[in-house]
C-alpha positions in Angstrom: 14.4 -17.2 8.2 14.9 -14.8 11.2 12.1 -15.4 13.9 13.2 -12.8 16.5 10.9 -10.2 17.5 11.6 -6.5 16.1 13.0 -4.3 18.7 10.3 -1.4 18.1 12.0 1.0 20.7 9.8 -0.2 23.6 12.3 1.5 26.2 11.7 4.8 24.4 8.4 4.1 25.2 8.2 3.3 28.6 10.7 6.4 29.1 7.9 8.5 27.7 4.9 7.0 29.6 7.5 7.8 32.7 7.3 11.8 31.6 3.8 11.7 32.2 2.1 12.3 28.8 -1.4 11.7 30.0 -5.4 12.1 28.4 -5.7 15.3 30.4 -3.3 17.3 27.9 -6.1 16.7 24.7 -9.1 18.9 26.5 -7.0 21.9 26.4 -6.0 21.1 22.8 -8.7 20.2 21.4 -10.2 24.0 21.9 -7.8 24.4 19.1 -9.7 22.4 16.9 -12.6 24.0 14.9 -16.8 23.0 14.5 -17.4 19.9 11.9 -13.9 18.1 13.0 -15.5 14.9 14.4 -15.5 14.3 18.1 -12.4 13.8 20.6 -11.1 10.3 21.9 -13.3 7.7 23.5 -12.9 6.0 26.6 -11.8 3.3 24.9 -9.1 4.6 23.0 -8.0 7.0 26.2 -7.3 4.1 27.6 -5.6 2.3 24.6 -3.1 4.9 25.2 -2.3 4.4 29.0 0.1 1.9 27.8 1.9 3.1 24.8 4.4 0.8 25.0 1.7 -1.7 23.4 2.8 -0.4 20.1 6.0 -2.7 20.9 4.4 -5.5 21.1 4.5 -7.9 18.1 1.7 -7.1 15.4 2.2 -3.4 17.1 3.0 -1.4 14.3 1.4 1.7 14.0 0.6 2.1 10.2 -1.4 -1.4 11.2 -3.5 0.5 13.5 -5.4 -1.1 16.8 -7.2 -3.9 14.9 -4.0 -4.5 13.2 -1.8 -5.3 16.5 -4.1 -8.3 17.1 -4.6 -9.2 13.3 -1.1 -8.3 11.7 1.9 -10.8 11.3 5.6 -9.3 12.1 7.1 -8.5 9.0 10.2 -11.0 10.5 7.9 -13.6 10.8 7.0 -13.9 7.0 9.3 -14.6 4.2 9.2 -14.5 0.9 10.0 -17.6 -1.1 11.2 -18.3 -4.8 8.7 -16.6 -7.1 8.2 -13.1 -8.9 7.4 -11.2 -5.7 10.4 -12.5 -4.3 12.3 -11.3 -7.6 10.5 -8.1 -7.6 11.8 -7.6 -3.5 15.4 -8.2 -4.5 15.6 -5.6 -7.7 14.1 -3.3 -5.4 16.4 -4.0 -2.5 19.3 -3.8 -4.8 17.9 0.0 -5.9 17.9 1.1 -2.3 21.1 0.0 -1.6 22.2 1.8 -5.4 21.0 5.2 -4.5 23.6 7.5 -3.1 22.7 9.1 0.2 24.7 11.9 -0.3 22.7 12.6 -3.6 19.3 11.9 -1.9 20.1 14.7 0.9 21.7 17.3 -1.1 18.8 18.9 -1.3 18.2 18.9 2.3 21.8 20.2 3.2 21.6 23.1 1.0 18.5 24.2 2.4 20.2 24.8 5.6 23.2 26.5 4.3 25.1 23.8 3.6 27.7 22.8 1.3 27.5 19.8 -0.8 29.8 18.1 -3.6 27.3 15.6 -4.5 25.6 15.4 -8.0 22.6 17.2 -8.3 19.4 14.8 -9.2 16.5 14.9 -11.2 13.0 14.4 -12.3 10.7 16.0 -9.5 13.6 16.3 -7.3 15.6 18.3 -9.6 16.7 21.0 -7.7 13.9 23.4 -8.5 11.1 21.4 -7.8 9.1 22.6 -5.2 8.6 18.9 -4.0 12.0 17.9 -3.6 12.7 15.4 -0.9 10.1 13.5 -1.1 11.8 10.5 -2.4 13.9 10.5 0.9 10.6 9.7 3.1 9.8 7.0 0.9 13.3 5.4 0.6 13.7 5.9 4.8 10.3 3.7 4.8 11.4 1.2 2.1 14.6 0.6 3.8 13.0 0.0 6.9 10.2 -2.6 5.6 13.0 -4.2 3.4 15.0 -5.0 7.4 11.7 -5.7 8.7 11.2 -8.6 6.3 14.9 -9.7 5.4 16.9 -8.5 8.1 19.5 -7.2 5.7 22.0 -5.3 7.6 23.1 -3.2 4.6 19.5 -1.6 4.5 19.1 -1.0 8.1 22.7 1.0 8.6 21.8 3.1 5.2 18.4 4.1 6.9 20.6 4.9 10.1 22.8 7.3 8.0 19.9 9.0 6.7 17.9 9.7 10.0 21.2 10.7 11.3 21.8 13.5 9.0 18.6 14.6 8.8 18.3 14.9 12.9 21.6 17.1 12.4 19.8 19.3 9.8 17.0 19.8 11.9 19.1 21.1 14.7 20.2 23.4 12.2 16.6 24.7 12.0 16.8 27.6 13.7 20.6 29.2 12.6 19.1 28.6 9.0 16.1 30.4 9.6 13.8 28.4 10.4 11.2 27.9 13.3 12.2 25.0 15.6 11.8 21.7 14.3 11.4 22.5 11.0 12.3 19.6 8.4 12.9 19.5 4.4 14.5 19.9 1.7 12.7 23.3 1.0 12.3 26.4 2.8 9.8 27.2 5.0 8.4 29.9 3.2 6.6 27.8 1.2 3.9 27.5 3.9 3.7 31.0 4.3 3.0 30.7 0.4 0.2 28.3 1.4 -1.3 29.8 4.3 -1.5 33.0 2.1 -3.1 31.4 -0.7 -0.1 31.6 -3.1 0.1 28.7 -5.3 2.5 26.3 -4.1 2.4 22.1 -5.0 1.9 20.4 -1.7 4.3 21.2 0.6 2.4 19.0 3.7 2.6 16.3 1.8 6.3 16.4 1.9 6.3 16.8 5.5 3.6 13.4 5.4 6.9 11.1 3.6 9.3 12.6 6.5 7.0 11.7 9.2 6.0 8.3 8.1 9.4 7.3 6.9 10.5 8.1 10.4 8.1 6.3 12.2 9.0 3.4 9.9 12.8 3.8 10.7 12.1 3.9 14.7 9.2 1.3 14.7 10.7 -1.4 12.2 14.5 -1.0 12.3 14.2 0.2 16.0 16.2 3.3 15.1 14.8 5.6 18.6 16.6 8.7 16.9 14.3 8.4 14.1 11.5 9.1 16.7 12.9 12.2 18.3 13.2 13.5 14.9 9.5 12.5 13.7 8.0 14.2 17.2 10.2 17.4 16.7 8.9 17.9 13.3 5.0 16.9 14.1 5.6 19.8 17.0 6.5 21.9 14.4 3.4 20.9 12.3 1.2 21.3 15.5 2.7 25.0 16.0 1.9 25.9 12.3 -1.3 24.8 12.0 -2.3 25.6 15.9 -2.4 29.5 14.5 -5.2 29.3 12.1 -8.7 29.5 12.6 -11.1 26.6 11.1 -11.8 28.1 8.0 -8.2 29.4 7.5 -7.3 25.8 7.6 -10.0 24.4 5.3 -8.3 26.4 3.0 -5.0 25.4 3.6 -6.4 21.8 3.2 -7.2 22.2 -0.5 -3.8 21.7 -1.5 -2.4 18.1 -1.2 -1.5 16.9 2.2 -1.1 13.7 1.8 -1.5 11.4 4.7 -0.6 13.7 7.2 -3.6 12.6 9.7 -2.6 9.5 9.3 1.4 10.0 10.3 -0.1 12.1 13.2 -2.5 9.7 14.5 0.7 7.1 14.1 2.9 9.3 16.7 -0.4 9.5 19.0 -0.5 5.8 19.0 3.4 5.1 20.0 3.6 8.6 22.1 0.4 8.7 23.7 1.0 12.6 23.2 -2.3 13.6 22.5 -1.3 17.3 21.1 -0.4 14.8 18.3 -4.1 13.5 17.7 -5.4 17.3 18.1 -2.8 18.3 15.1 -4.3 15.5 13.4 -7.7 16.6 13.7 -7.2 19.9 12.0 -6.8 17.9 8.7 -10.1 17.6 8.3 -11.1 18.1 4.8 -14.9 18.7 5.2 -15.2 19.7 1.5 -13.9 16.3 0.3 -15.2 14.3 4.0 -18.6 15.8 4.5 -19.9 13.9 1.1 -18.6 11.0 1.9 -19.8 10.4 5.7 -23.2 10.9 4.3 -22.5 8.4 1.3 -22.6 10.4 -1.2 -20.5 9.8 -4.5 -19.2 13.1 -5.2 -15.6 11.8 -6.3 -15.9 12.8 -9.8 -13.3 15.4 -11.0 -11.0 15.0 -7.4 -7.1 13.7 -8.1 -7.7 10.6 -6.9 -4.1 9.9 -5.0 -4.9 13.3 -3.8 -7.7 11.7 -1.5 -7.3 8.5 -1.4 -4.4 9.0 1.5 -7.3 11.0 3.6 -9.3 8.2 3.9 -6.6 6.2 4.6 -5.9 8.5 7.7 -9.9 8.4 8.6 -9.5 4.3 9.4 -6.6 5.5 11.7 -8.7 8.3 13.3 -12.0 6.5 13.9 -9.4 3.8 15.8 -8.1 6.4 18.2 -11.1 8.8 18.5 -14.0 6.3 17.9 -15.4 8.7 15.8 -18.0 6.6 13.8 -18.1 9.8 11.6 -14.1 8.7 10.4 -15.6 5.2 10.2 -18.4 6.1 7.5 -16.2 8.1 5.2 -13.8 5.0 5.3 -16.4 2.5 4.6 -18.3 4.4 2.1 -15.4 5.5 0.6 -14.0 2.2 -0.4 -17.9 0.8 -1.2 -17.9 3.8 -3.2 -14.7 3.3 -5.2 -14.5 -0.4 -5.4 -18.3 -0.7 -6.5 -18.3 2.0 -9.2 -14.8 3.5 -9.9 -12.5 0.6 -10.3 -11.5 -0.5 -13.8 -10.5 -4.5 -14.3 -6.9 -4.8 -12.6 -8.4 -2.7 -9.5 -6.6 0.5 -10.3 -8.8 3.9 -9.9 -8.7 7.2 -12.3 -8.1 8.3 -15.7 -5.4 10.7 -16.1 -4.9 11.1 -12.3 -9.1 12.1 -11.6 -11.5 9.9 -10.8 -14.6 9.7 -13.4 -18.2 9.5 -13.3 -19.4 6.6 -11.4 -19.8 3.4 -13.7 -17.9 4.7 -16.4 -15.1 2.4 -18.0 -15.2 1.6 -21.7 -15.1 6.2 -22.1 -12.5 6.4 -19.9 -9.9 4.4 -21.6 -6.1 5.5 -21.9 -2.7 5.1 -21.7 -2.9 7.6 -18.2 -5.5 4.9 -16.4 -4.7 3.4 -13.2 -1.8 5.8 -11.5 -0.2 2.9 -9.3 0.5 5.6 -6.0 -3.4 5.3 -5.9 -3.6 1.7 -5.4 -0.7 1.7 -3.2 -3.0 3.8 -1.3 -5.9 1.7 -1.9 -4.3 -1.5 -0.5 -2.9 0.5 2.7 -6.8 1.0 3.0 -8.3 -2.4 2.2 -6.0 -4.0 4.9 -6.6 -1.6 7.8 -10.3 -2.7 7.0 -9.9 -6.2 6.6 -8.2 -6.0 10.5 -11.7 -4.8 11.4 -13.4 -7.9 9.2 -11.1 -10.5 8.7 -13.6 -12.9 7.4 -15.0 -10.8 4.5 -13.2 -12.3 1.3 -14.6 -9.2 -0.6 -11.7 -7.4 0.7 -9.3 -9.6 0.1 -10.6 -10.5 -3.4 -9.9 -6.9 -4.1 -6.3 -6.9 -2.3 -5.8 -9.7 -4.6 -6.7 -8.2 -7.8 -5.0 -5.4 -7.5 -1.8 -6.9 -6.3 -1.5 -9.6 -8.9 -2.4 -7.3 -11.9 -1.2 -4.1 -11.2 1.1 -3.7 -8.3 3.3 -6.8 -9.0 3.7 -5.7 -12.6 4.4 -1.8 -12.2 7.9 -3.1 -11.6 10.5 -3.5 -15.1 11.0 -7.2 -14.7 14.1 -6.7 -17.3 15.9 -3.4 -15.5 18.5 -4.5 -12.7 17.2 -1.8 -10.4 13.5 -2.5 -11.0 12.3 0.7 -12.0 8.4 1.5 -11.6 6.0 2.8 -14.2 3.2 5.9 -13.3 0.5 4.3 -15.1 -0.9 1.0 -15.7 -3.0 2.4 -18.6 -5.5 0.3 -20.2 -6.1 1.6 -23.8 -5.7 -0.3 -26.6 -2.4 -0.8 -27.2 -1.3 0.7 -24.1 2.5 0.3 -23.0 4.1 0.8 -19.9 7.0 3.7 -19.6 7.6 6.4 -18.3 4.5 9.2 -18.0 4.0 11.2 -21.1 2.9 13.9 -19.0 5.0 14.5 -17.5 8.4 13.7 -19.5 7.5 14.2 -23.1 10.5 13.4 -24.7 11.5 10.6 -22.2 12.2 7.1 -23.7 9.4 5.0 -24.6 11.4 1.4 -23.9 12.3 2.1 -20.0 9.9 2.8 -17.1 12.2 5.1 -14.8 16.0 6.0 -14.2 18.4 5.8 -11.3 18.5 9.2 -11.1 16.5 11.8 -13.3 12.5 10.4 -13.1 11.6 10.1 -9.1 8.0 10.6 -9.5 5.7 10.0 -6.8 5.6 6.5 -8.2 9.2 5.8 -8.6 8.6 6.6 -4.8 6.1 4.4 -3.7 7.0 2.0 -5.5 10.0 1.7 -3.3 7.8 0.8 -0.6 5.2 -1.7 -2.7 8.0 -3.5 -3.4 9.4 -4.2 -0.2 6.5 -5.4 1.8 4.6 -7.8 -0.4 4.7 -10.1 2.7 2.5 -7.9 4.8 -0.9 -9.2 3.8 -0.2 -12.4 3.0 -1.6 -13.6 6.7 -3.6 -12.4 9.1 -3.8 -14.0 12.6 -6.6 -14.0 15.5 -7.0 -15.9 18.6 -8.0 -19.0 17.0 -5.6 -19.3 14.4 -4.2 -18.4 11.2 -5.7 -17.0 7.6 -4.3 -17.9 4.5 -5.5 -14.5 2.6 -2.8 -14.5 -0.3 -1.7 -17.2 -2.5 1.8 -16.5 -2.7 5.2 -19.0 -2.0 6.3 -17.9 1.1 7.3 -19.3 5.2 5.4 -18.3 7.9 6.2 -18.3 11.7 3.1 -18.1 14.1 1.8 -19.8 17.6 4.9 -21.9 17.2 4.7 -23.1 14.5 6.6 -22.8 11.0 4.1 -23.2 8.1 6.0 -23.4 4.6 3.0 -22.4 1.3 4.2 -23.7 -2.0 2.3 -22.7 -4.7 2.8 -22.0 -8.6 -0.3 -19.7 -8.2 -1.9 -18.1 -10.8 -1.0 -20.3 -13.5 -1.7 -23.5 -10.9 -4.7 -23.5 -8.7 -2.7 -25.8 -6.2 -1.2 -24.5 -3.3 0.4 -26.5 -0.5 0.9 -25.5 3.0 2.9 -27.8 4.8 4.2 -27.7 8.9 7.9 -27.1 8.7 8.2 -27.2 12.7 6.5 -26.7 15.5 3.1 -28.5 17.1 0.1 -26.5 17.6 -4.2 -26.9 17.9 -5.2 -23.8 15.8 -7.7 -23.6 13.1 -6.3 -22.7 9.5 -8.1 -20.9 7.4 -7.6 -20.6 3.7 -9.7 -18.3 1.7 -12.4 -19.6 -1.1 -12.3 -16.5 -3.6 -15.7 -15.5 -4.9 -13.9 -16.1 -8.1 -13.6 -20.4 -7.9 -15.4 -22.2 -11.0 -16.4 -25.0 -8.4 -15.8 -26.5 -5.0 -12.5 -26.5 -3.7 -10.6 -29.6 -3.4 -8.6 -30.4 0.1 -6.5 -33.2 1.0 -5.2 -33.3 4.1 -2.1 -35.6 4.5 -2.6 -36.8 1.2 -6.3 -38.1 2.3 -9.4 -35.8 0.5 -11.8 -34.1 3.4 -14.6 -34.6 3.9 -14.4 -37.8 3.2 -14.9 -41.4 4.7 -10.9 -41.6 5.3 -10.8 -38.0 6.7 -8.4 -37.9 9.7 -10.0 -38.3 12.5 -8.3 -35.0 14.4 -9.4 -32.4 11.8 -12.5 -30.8 12.4 -13.3 -29.0 8.9 -15.7 -26.2 8.2 -16.1 -25.7 4.4 -17.9 -22.4 2.5 -19.0 -21.8 -1.0 -17.5 -19.0 -2.7 -16.6 -16.0 -0.7 -15.9 -18.2 2.4 -12.8 -19.7 4.1 -11.7 -23.0 4.7 -11.6 -23.6 8.1 -9.4 -26.8 9.7 -9.1 -27.0 13.6 -6.6 -29.8 14.5 -3.6 -30.5 16.7 -1.0 -29.7 13.5 2.2 -31.2 13.9 5.4 -31.1 11.2 5.0 -33.0 8.7 1.6 -32.0 7.8 0.6 -31.1 4.9 -2.5 -29.4 3.5 -3.3 -29.1 -0.3 -6.1 -26.5 -1.5 -7.3 -26.7 -5.2 -9.3 -23.8 -6.2 -10.8 -24.7 -9.4 -10.0 -21.7 -12.1 -12.4 -20.7 -15.3 -11.6 -17.8 -18.3 -14.7 -15.3 -17.3 -15.3 -11.8 -19.1 -15.7 -9.0 -16.9 -18.3 -6.4 -19.2 -17.7 -2.6 -18.5 -20.7 -0.9 -16.8 -21.3 1.8 -19.3 -20.6 -0.3 -22.9 -21.6 -3.9 -21.8 -20.3 -4.8 -25.5 -16.9 -3.8 -24.2 -15.2 -6.4 -21.6 -11.8 -7.6 -20.5 -11.0 -11.3 -20.1 -9.8 -13.2 -16.8 -8.7 -16.0 -15.6 -9.7 -16.9 -11.9 -8.1 -13.5 -10.4 -6.0 -12.9 -13.4 -6.6 -10.1 -16.3 -5.3 -10.6 -19.5 -4.1 -8.6 -21.7 -3.5 -9.4 -25.5 0.3 -8.5 -26.4 1.8 -7.2 -29.8 5.5 -6.7 -30.7 4.2 -3.4 -32.7 1.9 -0.9 -32.2 -1.8 -2.2 -33.0 -3.5 1.4 -33.2 -6.0 2.9 -30.6 -9.0 1.0 -32.2 -10.7 -1.4 -29.7 -10.3 -4.9 -31.0 -13.2 -7.1 -31.9 -12.4 -10.5 -30.0 -13.9 -13.5 -30.7 -15.0 -14.5 -26.7 -15.8 -18.6 -28.0 -12.3 -18.5 -29.8 -10.0 -18.0 -26.4 -8.0 -21.0 -25.6 -5.2 -21.9 -22.9 -2.3 -22.9 -24.7 0.4 -23.1 -22.4 0.5 -23.7 -18.2 3.9 -22.9 -17.6 3.8 -20.1 -17.4 0.1 -19.5 -18.6 -0.7 -18.2 -22.3 -4.0 -18.1 -24.4 -4.9 -17.5 -27.7 -7.7 -16.0 -29.2 -9.3 -14.9 -32.5 -9.2 -10.5 -33.0 -11.0 -9.2 -36.1 -8.5 -6.5 -37.8 -5.6 -8.8 -36.9 -4.2 -11.7 -39.5 -2.8 -13.8 -36.8 -4.5 -15.1 -33.2 -3.7 -12.7 -30.6 -1.5 -14.0 -27.9 -3.1 -13.2 -24.4 -0.5 -13.1 -21.1 -1.4 -12.0 -17.8 -1.3 -8.1 -17.8 0.9 -7.8 -14.8 3.4 -10.0 -17.5 3.4 -7.2 -20.4 6.3 -5.6 -20.4 8.0 -3.4 -23.1 5.5 -4.7 -25.1 2.2 -3.1 -26.7 -0.8 -4.6 -24.7 -4.5 -4.7 -24.7 -7.4 -5.4 -22.0 -10.4 -4.4 -22.9 -12.0 -5.3 -26.2 -15.2 -5.4 -28.1 -17.4 -7.7 -28.8 -19.8 -8.3 -31.7 
């Protein structure tokens, strides 16, 4: 495992400081921000920007926010070991390197008046698509994330090539008839249409993806040129939006803009240039965010993946401005969604939209749980977790969504790890290309090499590249083991190895491979445990009469942490068993409809042929485990002539599956 620090372009940040980018610039710029936008920078946030280089220290990845600077572990300090997560990552990396950069850049080149001999690509990237180019932004992020975690030189080289070519095209902006700094695969006139109130498909969403990808290339892959390109593009956004009144900007915000304020806040963190924070505040969408600030659930009817990135941005804006309103929006949204709008696998939305609160059984289809939404919900949960690391419910939700939806969005039979768009939850659901976008699509595939490129294809490139990012968290006292995924982690002079067969096996073993240090090792005790955890340190049960005297143990009931503070040294082994049990989660709108869960894993009945669209009746008393590795269950279900086989929903692939059941 490579344990060197990511370079992060520290010298560039020091140069920016030397240029005198200072807090005073914000005073004038905030005059451009209309009434109703949360207030500006606090003294604390301003003081932080006195050292923009702080983002270059370990854990200083700007998208992790201010709390993540202390709590997150750098991706190159965590290594995935053999598991389905590592398998997914490997397939994803293969696809990242398969994608021909010339084909990915074709629309950009043509937009700037250059020729290209590359073949056009299809799906949402087809030449006439109004969102052509979005995948290239995600691709830059995925390459950077993969490099940061694996130190694969080939993915770094690929990312640098993309950045260099985009930089060359951006330099031609005025020659191509665009304003200085403009960068996109589509013409700038799309923004004229947007400002005129004409229909156009989310042009600022595209700009967000480019900025996010460039920031990742700069911070995670050390490409200084990426920051230059990002700043010029953000300056274009600043110019474009500064001309609009508050009311005009609110009209513009009625069209999807992704996480634009998040990317701008991240640039502010990196550079200390307050014009980016002032610009970010212009993207406060009052119609959506004000009700959330008041704790009101007005989500029904909103497009879930249009809305959720706005909330992720609110955490970053809270951190950088100090405005409690931003905090309240983010926390209220998380509480409302996870409490009243999620399905059993953690996913959100039916046909991409929020439905009425506490309606699940009446909203089951093969178009539930768009994977992009969960990608953003996990980003939000991660940021909130950094501020409240001991809140187990945050990681419980993260685990539920990661293990049941995100791990299962990738096709395990594809060498390129194609990602599906929805994780359907109707009776007889089937993972496949989304029929609402590809009505003639092949039912046996999730996506294709060159002819899909939906937003979920693109966000999936990132999801499968960053599985290592939340397994562990740190604080001044030690390390938190949040997730039970085979991995090795470097922290405080130690290398810890986590070996586990979770969720098939309820035991995780943490071994000190090298080093020695005094610290507190905390292991999450989830709310789903069936009984007190069993703990053994170097073969001895703790607490107990023979517990090692050097260990100080603090245990917690379900929903807490096992905490052991001691002098850890090479050869130490902590073994934790988290008892699991079979449970049934009833839907709030129809208690007779339920899902079966084992520990954190949602079970699905699988069928070789279409079982029909009627919710089958399950005899819950008949459910029994039939295999341990891999886990499998069997149950009696009326309307079926033989017992139905149940497996984790993430493992259902190329077969019909049912998650929700009717009970008598």
